[in-house]
N, C-alpha and C positions, 0 to 999 in steps of 0.2 A: 504494500500500500504506500509506504513511504517513497519508494523508488519511482513509482509512476507519477508522483507529484512533482518530481524534478525531471522534466523531459530531457534536458541535456545529459544528465547522468544515466537516465534510462536508455538513451540512444547509445551511449558509450558502452554500457553493459551488453546491449544487443550486438554491437559491433565486435566486442570481445568474444562473445559466444559463437559468432559465425566461424571463428577460427578453430572451434572445437568439434565441428561437425565431422562425422565419419560415417561409414556404412557398416552396419552389423553384418559380419561375415556369414552368420547362420540364416538371417532373414532377408538380407539385402536391403533392409530399410534404413533410412537415415537415423542416426542417434548421436548423442553427445559423448565425447571421450572424457570420462570422469577425471583422469589424471591431468588433462589440460584444463578442465573446468576449475579444479581446486587451486590452480596456479594463476588464475586471472586476477590481476591486482585491483581493478576497480570492483569486481565482484567480491573480493576479499574485504575491501573497505566497506562495502555495503553490508556484508554479513557482520563485521565487527561493530559497525555503527548501530546495527539493529540490536545486537546483544547489549551494547552499552546503554542504549535508550530503553529497551523493553524487557530485559531480564531483571526481575526484581525479587530480591530475597534478603533475609537477614543472615549474615555470616555469624555463626555462633561458635564460641570458643570457651573452654574452661581455663581459668587463670591457674597456672602451675606453681607460681611463686608470687609472693606479695610484690606488686608492681605499682609504681607511680606513673599515672597516665594523665596528661593534661591537668595536673594539679589535684587529681583524685587518687586515693589509694585503693587499688583493687586487691582484695584479700585472696589468698590462696583458696582454691575451690569455688570461687565465684564464677558465675556464668555471665559472659558479656555477649552482646549482640551489636552488630554494626550493619545498618541497611546499605545495600549496594548503591542506592540512589545518591547517597551523600557524596561518595567519591566519583561516581559516574557523571554527576551533573556539576562538578566543581569547575568553576570558570578558570581557576588558576591552571588546571591541567588540561582542560578540554576546550575552553573557549578560544576562538580566534576572531580577528577583526571581521565583522560581517556575519559571523557564524557562532552565536552563543552556544554554550554547552547544553542549554535547555531545548535546542532545536536539532532535528535530524539533519545531517549534512553528509551526503553519500561519499564525498571526496575528502572527508576529515583525515583519513589515514593514507592519503596519497602524497607522495613527493614526486615532483616532475624532474626527471634527470635527462641528460643528453643521451640520445639514442639514434638509431637509423631506421628510416622507413624501408620497405621492401625494395624500392628503387635505388637505395643507397644514400638518399639525401639525409642530412643531419636534421633531427627534430627532437622535441621533448617527448619523452614517453613516461607513462605512469609507473610508479614503483610503490608497492604496498609497504608501509612501515608503521611500527609501533614504538620506534625509538624514543626513549625517555618517558614512556608511559606504561610500561609493563606492570609496575606496582600499583597503578591506579586503575587497572582493568581487572574486574573480579566477576566475569560472566558466569562462572559455574560454582561460586561459593568459596573460591580460594584465589589467592594472588596468582596470576598467570606466570609470574616469575618463579614461583615455587614448583610449577609443573615441569618436570623434566623427563 
């Protein structure tokens, strides 16, 4: 739903997907190559932005040792919760000029880098990146930086 509201990004994703079309060897029907699909930078950005905006949960942890946090003492054995919206909507980490953290922006996770078109001409190409934001992205209830 979010993507079709941004016609420019929608067209970019459709263009990316064209390069993933292949023919199923068993049926002879057209299909998408899943290995190529998961590597599409703009589609990756849309997926990540969708998770950032729409995955909502409370991350729950048990305090293992007495801990001072933001001026509060958390006692050993206490249960603490942190809603993902707090960090996913933080302007300091996600807001950019013209694109506040509270709004869906399909290209939030794209960096434009030097590349070449098929004809060999130099151009800017999209590259998916989460550089500098891994600890602020908790789509599945844990910091993505901890998932290895």
